[in-house]
C-alpha positions in Angstrom: -74.4 -21.9 -6.1 -73.1 -18.4 -6.8 -75.4 -15.3 -6.6 -74.9 -12.0 -8.4 -74.6 -9.0 -6.2 -77.8 -6.8 -6.0 -75.9 -3.5 -6.5 -73.5 -2.7 -9.2 -71.3 0.4 -8.8 -70.5 2.8 -11.6 -66.9 1.6 -11.7 -68.1 -2.0 -12.2 -70.4 -1.0 -14.9 -67.7 1.1 -16.6 -65.3 -1.9 -16.5 -67.8 -4.3 -18.0 -68.8 -1.8 -20.8 -65.1 -1.3 -21.5 -64.5 -5.0 -21.8 -67.5 -5.4 -24.1 -66.3 -2.5 -26.3 -62.9 -4.1 -26.6 -64.4 -7.4 -27.7 -66.6 -5.7 -30.3 -63.7 -3.7 -31.8 -61.5 -6.8 -31.8 -64.0 -8.6 -33.9 -64.2 -5.7 -36.2 -60.5 -5.5 -36.7 -60.2 -9.3 -37.2 -62.9 -9.3 -39.9 -61.2 -6.7 -42.1 -59.7 -7.8 -45.4 -56.6 -6.6 -47.1 -53.1 -7.7 -47.5 -52.2 -7.1 -43.8 -54.9 -9.3 -42.3 -52.4 -11.2 -40.2 -51.3 -8.2 -38.0 -55.0 -7.2 -37.8 -55.9 -10.6 -36.4 -52.9 -10.5 -34.1 -53.9 -7.1 -32.8 -57.5 -8.3 -32.4 -56.2 -11.2 -30.3 -54.4 -8.8 -28.0 -57.6 -6.8 -27.6 -59.5 -10.0 -26.8 -57.0 -11.0 -24.1 -57.1 -7.5 -22.6 -60.9 -7.3 -22.7 -61.4 -10.6 -21.0 -58.8 -9.8 -18.4 -60.5 -6.4 -17.6 -63.9 -8.2 -17.5 -62.7 -10.9 -15.1 -60.8 -8.4 -12.9 -63.8 -6.1 -12.7 -66.1 -9.0 -11.8 -63.7 -10.3 -9.2 -63.1 -6.9 -7.5 -66.8 -6.1 -7.5 -67.7 -9.5 -6.1 -70.4 -10.0 -8.7 -70.4 -13.7 -8.1 -69.2 -13.7 -4.6 -65.8 -15.2 -3.5 -65.1 -17.4 -6.6 -61.9 -19.3 -7.1 -62.9 -19.7 -10.8 -62.5 -15.9 -11.4 -59.1 -16.0 -9.9 -58.1 -18.9 -12.0 -59.5 -17.2 -15.1 -57.5 -14.0 -14.2 -54.2 -15.9 -14.0 -55.0 -17.8 -17.2 -55.6 -14.7 -19.4 -52.6 -12.9 -17.7 -50.3 -15.7 -18.7 -51.7 -15.8 -22.2 -50.9 -12.1 -22.9 -47.0 -12.3 -23.3 -47.0 -14.8 -26.2 -49.9 -13.0 -27.9 -48.1 -9.7 -27.6 -44.9 -11.2 -28.9 -46.7 -12.6 -31.9 -48.2 -9.2 -32.7 -44.7 -7.8 -32.6 -43.6 -10.6 -35.0 -46.3 -9.6 -37.5 -45.6 -5.8 -37.3 -41.8 -6.1 -37.5 -41.8 -8.8 -40.1 -39.4 -10.8 -38.1 -40.3 -14.2 -36.6 -37.4 -13.9 -34.1 -34.8 -16.4 -33.2 -36.9 -18.0 -30.4 -39.9 -19.9 -31.7 -43.3 -18.6 -30.6 -44.2 -21.8 -28.8 -41.3 -21.3 -26.4 -42.8 -18.0 -25.3 -46.1 -19.8 -24.6 -44.5 -22.4 -22.3 -45.6 -20.8 -19.0 -49.2 -20.5 -20.3 -49.0 -24.1 -21.6 -47.7 -25.4 -18.2 -50.5 -23.5 -16.4 -53.2 -24.9 -18.7 -51.8 -28.4 -18.2 -52.0 -27.8 -14.4 -55.6 -26.7 -14.7 -56.5 -29.7 -16.8 -55.0 -32.0 -14.2 -56.9 -30.2 -11.4 -60.2 -30.5 -13.3 -59.7 -34.2 -13.9 -58.9 -34.7 -10.2 -62.1 -32.9 -9.2 -64.2 -34.8 -11.8 -63.2 -38.2 -10.4 -64.1 -37.2 -6.9 -60.7 -37.5 -5.4 -59.6 -36.0 -2.1 -59.7 -32.2 -1.7 -57.2 -30.7 -4.1 -55.4 -27.6 -2.9 -55.3 -24.9 -5.6 -51.8 -23.5 -6.2 -51.7 -19.9 -7.5 -48.6 -18.1 -8.6 -47.7 -15.2 -6.3 -49.1 -11.9 -7.4 -45.7 -10.2 -7.2 -44.2 -12.9 -9.5 -47.0 -12.6 -12.0 -46.8 -8.8 -12.2 -43.0 -9.0 -12.6 -43.3 -11.6 -15.3 -45.9 -9.5 -17.3 -43.9 -6.3 -16.9 -40.7 -7.9 -18.0 -42.2 -9.3 -21.1 -43.9 -6.0 -22.0 -40.6 -4.2 -21.6 -38.8 -6.8 -23.8 -41.4 -6.3 -26.5 -41.0 -2.6 -26.2 -37.2 -2.8 -26.6 -37.7 -5.1 -29.6 -40.2 -2.7 -31.1 -38.1 0.4 -30.8 -35.0 -1.3 -32.1 -36.7 -2.8 -35.1 -38.9 0.1 -36.1 -36.5 1.3 -38.7 -36.3 -2.0 -40.6 -37.7 -2.1 -44.1 -40.0 -5.0 -43.1 -41.8 -3.0 -40.4 -45.4 -2.1 -41.0 -45.5 1.7 -40.6 -49.1 2.1 -39.4 -49.2 -0.9 -37.1 -45.9 0.2 -35.6 -47.6 3.2 -33.9 -50.3 1.0 -32.5 -47.8 -1.6 -31.2 -45.8 1.2 -29.5 -49.0 2.5 -27.9 -49.9 -1.0 -26.8 -46.6 -1.4 -25.0 -46.9 2.0 -23.2 -50.5 1.3 -22.1 -49.6 -2.2 -20.8 -46.8 -0.8 -18.8 -49.3 1.7 -17.3 -51.6 -1.2 -16.5 -48.8 -3.3 -14.9 -47.8 -0.2 -12.8 -51.4 0.0 -11.5 -51.2 -3.7 -10.5 -47.9 -3.0 -8.7 -49.4 0.0 -6.9 -52.5 -2.1 -5.9 -50.2 -4.8 -4.5 -48.0 -2.5 -2.5 -50.8 -0.4 -1.1 -53.4 -3.2 -0.9 -54.6 -1.9 2.5 -55.6 1.5 1.0 -59.3 1.3 0.3 -59.2 4.3 -2.2 -57.0 2.2 -4.5 -59.2 -0.9 -4.5 -60.5 -0.1 -8.1 -57.3 1.2 -9.6 -56.6 -2.0 -11.6 -60.0 -2.5 -13.2 -60.3 1.2 -13.9 -56.8 1.4 -15.5 -57.5 -1.7 -17.5 -60.8 -0.2 -18.7 -58.9 2.9 -19.8 -56.3 0.8 -21.6 -58.8 -1.3 -23.5 -61.0 1.7 -24.5 -58.2 3.9 -25.6 -56.4 1.1 -27.5 -59.6 -0.1 -29.1 -60.5 3.4 -30.4 -57.1 4.0 -31.8 -57.0 0.5 -33.4 -60.4 0.9 -34.9 -59.6 4.2 -36.4 -56.4 2.8 -38.0 -57.9 -0.5 -39.1 -59.2 1.0 -42.4 -55.6 2.0 -43.2 -54.4 -1.5 -42.3 -56.9 -3.1 -44.6 -55.9 -0.9 -47.5 -59.1 1.2 -47.6 -59.1 4.9 -48.2 -61.7 7.7 -48.4 -63.8 7.9 -51.5 -62.4 11.3 -52.4 -59.0 9.7 -53.1 -60.3 7.0 -55.5 -59.7 9.1 -58.6 -59.1 8.0 -62.1 -55.6 8.5 -63.4 -56.8 10.8 -66.1 -57.7 13.4 -63.5 -54.3 13.1 -61.8 -52.4 16.3 -61.2 -49.0 14.7 -61.7 -47.0 16.0 -64.6 -44.3 14.0 -66.4 -41.4 15.4 -64.3 -43.2 14.5 -61.1 -43.9 10.9 -62.4 -40.2 10.5 -63.3 -39.2 11.7 -59.8 -41.6 9.3 -58.1 -40.4 6.4 -60.3 -36.8 7.1 -59.5 -37.4 7.5 -55.8 -39.5 4.3 -55.8 -36.9 2.2 -57.5 -34.1 3.6 -55.2 -36.1 2.5 -52.1 -36.8 -0.9 -53.6 -33.1 -1.5 -54.3 -31.7 0.0 -51.1 -34.3 -0.8 -48.4 -35.8 -4.0 -50.1 -39.2 -3.5 -48.5 -40.6 -6.3 -50.7 -39.1 -8.8 -48.2 -41.9 -7.9 -45.9 -44.6 -10.5 -46.6 -47.3 -8.1 -45.3 -46.3 -5.1 -47.5 -49.2 -3.5 -49.3 -49.6 -0.4 -51.5 -50.5 1.9 -48.6 -47.4 0.8 -46.7 -45.1 1.3 -49.6 -46.7 4.7 -50.3 -45.9 5.7 -46.8 -42.3 4.8 -47.3 -42.1 6.8 -50.5 -44.1 9.6 -48.8 -46.7 9.8 -51.5 -50.5 9.4 -51.7 -51.4 5.9 -52.5 -53.1 6.9 -55.8 -50.0 8.6 -57.1 -47.9 5.6 -56.4 -50.5 3.3 -58.0 -50.5 5.5 -61.1 -46.7 5.3 -61.4 -46.6 1.5 -61.0 -49.5 0.9 -63.4 -48.9 3.5 -66.1 -45.2 4.3 -66.0 -43.9 0.9 -65.1 -46.6 -1.0 -67.0 -47.5 -3.5 -64.3 -49.7 -3.9 -61.2 -48.6 -3.8 -57.6 -48.5 -7.6 -56.9 -46.5 -8.3 -60.0 -44.2 -5.3 -59.2 -43.4 -6.9 -55.9 -43.1 -10.4 -57.2 -40.6 -9.3 -59.8 -38.3 -8.0 -57.1 -38.9 -11.1 -54.9 -38.0 -13.5 -57.7 -34.9 -11.5 -58.6 -33.8 -11.6 -55.0 -34.6 -15.3 -54.7 -32.6 -16.0 -57.8 -29.6 -14.1 -56.4 -29.7 -16.1 -53.1 -30.2 -19.4 -54.9 -26.9 -18.8 -56.7 -25.0 -17.4 -53.7 -22.7 -20.1 -52.2 -23.2 -18.5 -48.7 -26.8 -19.5 -49.0 -26.2 -23.1 -50.3 -27.1 -24.6 -46.9 -30.5 -22.8 -46.8 -33.5 -24.7 -48.2 -35.4 -23.4 -51.3 -38.5 -22.9 -49.2 -36.7 -20.8 -46.6 -35.3 -18.6 -49.3 -38.9 -18.1 -50.6 -40.0 -16.9 -47.2 -36.9 -14.8 -46.8 -37.7 -12.7 -49.9 -41.3 -12.1 -48.9 -43.4 -15.0 -50.3 -46.1 -16.3 -47.9 -46.3 -19.9 -49.1 -44.2 -22.5 -50.8 -46.7 -22.9 -53.6 -46.8 -19.2 -54.2 -43.1 -19.0 -54.4 -42.6 -22.0 -56.7 -45.5 -20.9 -59.0 -44.4 -17.3 -59.4 -40.8 -18.2 -59.8 -41.5 -20.6 -62.6 -43.9 -18.3 -64.3 -41.4 -15.4 -64.4 -38.2 -17.4 -65.1 -39.4 -20.6 -66.8 -37.8 -22.9 -64.3 -38.5 -23.9 -60.7 -36.3 -22.6 -57.9 -34.7 -26.0 -57.5 -33.8 -26.1 -61.2 -32.4 -22.6 -61.0 -30.2 -23.5 -58.1 -29.0 -26.7 -59.7 -28.2 -24.8 -63.0 -26.3 -22.0 -61.2 -24.4 -24.6 -59.0 -23.3 -26.4 -62.1 -22.2 -23.2 -63.8 -20.2 -22.3 -60.8 -18.4 -25.7 -60.8 -17.7 -25.3 -64.6 -16.3 -21.8 -64.1 -13.9 -23.0 -61.4 
């Protein structure tokens, strides 16, 4: 039976409070609504993994439950869970699922979980003593550092793409930098493990990473969810835009939609598009609603359907399924793509492809 230590140092208390803060703010970020809820949830998952890791490492270093193999196993488990979670967050921010499926990034974590299940089953049936195998610390740190650097390279290379979420991009970059700092502290602790003064460097660095990232993420979450200060929620009749400014905004907006095609980002919302046009959200909303005579979802869907129709009639895309084209142009679901396409064009995507294919045959 394990017994909690009678004394708790200030570093241990700080680590546990940091882990609790990270879990609290992760729940807050995940519960926010808005059109970019997927990256919010992905970021919250990263925060949960980091918070649990900091809590486990703090408890292990402080010996809160005595020498416990269970804490070591938990530390390895959450460490191996971090790379696929971080990669998924990059997927949602960059609007790019990548060539390698996410489940392949999770293979090491899945193999470790399978090993744990087998070990637990062995223990439960009362078999002979089962020696616990643990991955070498140096290997684990190298694996985590390599994955973090790969995500960082991918983030910086893909930041200029039209599908990238502008606000989340900054938080993703910060996450990569802070994780590299945390892995560096793990490396220092491993190399100088005989130095007593560095015994708490990992939990303290992890606490700093979780607290700093949590505060930044929480402050940005309102932007991710599409909220804005009450002072900006003005009626269009009180707008300071004159006709020349409205015309300039409309021209700039249409140029960006045609050249950068941001509508292909399934997470695009009004705040993100306003950031690309470099305008307050209310001004962009006014131009779309009053000058273009539509609302934001319909404005995006018009471009998406037009792009889908172009791809459906392109011979180079003949091998791509209708559903894949729908996802390619920014729709989130098959039903949403088919329903919107038929509502705006009067025919289904499959009917449109068949009609354009027949026309091409006749023309040739």
